N, C-alpha and C positions, 0 to 999 in steps of 0.2 A: 504494499500500500504506500503510495506517495504521501509525503508530508504536504498538507494543504496550507496555503497562506490564508489566514483569516483577515481579510481586508477590513472588515468592520471592527475587529479587535484592535488592529494597527491604527485605524482612524481614531478610535476612541481614546487610545493611549496618547496619540499625538495631541488631541484636543485637551486631554488632561494637562499635558505639559504647557500648552498655550495659556491655560488659566492662571499660571503662576507668573506674576508680574516681574520680569527680569530686565526691565528697562534700565540701562546704564545711568549712573548719576555722574554727569560730566564734571561736577564740582568735587567729586571724591578723589582722594589720593590712594584709596585702598583698592585691592584686587581680591575678590570681586568688589565692584563699586556699590553693589546692592545685596543686602543680606539674602534676598530671595534667589539670587544667582547660585549661592551656595546650597540653599534649600533644595533647588531643582537638581543640582549635582548629587546630593544625598538621596533624593527621591528616585532618580534614575538608578543609582547604585543599588538601592534597596530592591528595586524591581529585578535587576540582573542577578542579585544575590540568590535568587530563587533557582537559578540555573546551576546544575552540577558542574564542577570542574572549572569554574571561572575564578579569577583573582580580580578583585576590585580595589582600587586605590583612589581615594578622594583627597587631594592635596588641600591645604588651607586656602589656596587661591582658587579653589573650585575646579581645578583641572582634574578630570577624571579619566583613569585608564581602566579598561576592562579587557583582560587577556584570558 
């Protein structure tokens, strides 16, 4: 049996991501410039943590690697 791509699930997940306000703060000297940018990185990492065999690293600057 082939793995099927669930377009509706992918769309809904993407829409969840867009609900998090990650607009940059141009006056901020911090990275990320908006606390929600880090929250989004953590949210994505938590979703991927459900997959077996992946290593996730969320840096303090919100750069996230999943291998």
